[in-house]
N, C-alpha and C positions, 0 to 999 in steps of 0.2 A: 504494500500500500504506500502511496506517495502523495503528499499534500505539499505543494510548493508555496502556499500562502495565497494563491489566486482564488480560493474558494471552491476549487475543483479537486476532488480526490480521485486518483488513478489507481486501479487495482488490477494487477497482472494475475491472470488465472492460469495455473500450471497443473499438469497431470501429476498427481502425487507419486505415482509409481515410476514414471519415466522422466519427469522434469520438463516435458515438452510444453511449449506455450500453447494454450487452448483459446485464450481470449483476453480482452482488455475491456474493463468497464470504467466509465467516468461518471462519478456522482457528484452532486453538490455537497460540499462540506459544511456549508452554513445555510441558514434560511435566506432566501432572496425574496422578501415580500413584494417588492416592486414588480417581480416577474411571476408571482404566484407559485413560487417553488419553495419546497421545504428541504432541510438537510436530509440527505439519504436518497433523494429522488434521482433516478438514473437519467443522465444527460445523453450518454452514448454508450453503445455496446458493440464490440466487434468479436467475432468468433472465427477460428480457423479449424479446418478439417485436417486430420492427420491420417 
């Protein structure tokens, strides 16, 4: 998990048995009431097939 202070949290999703990258999820780290967003809401999700 990585939070660079921008209000976006990035989570790299790995296969626990192989260590292969399976996906990347970006969520809001803080509430953004001006945009109607709450902390933990998913902003973007990418998945890879292996």
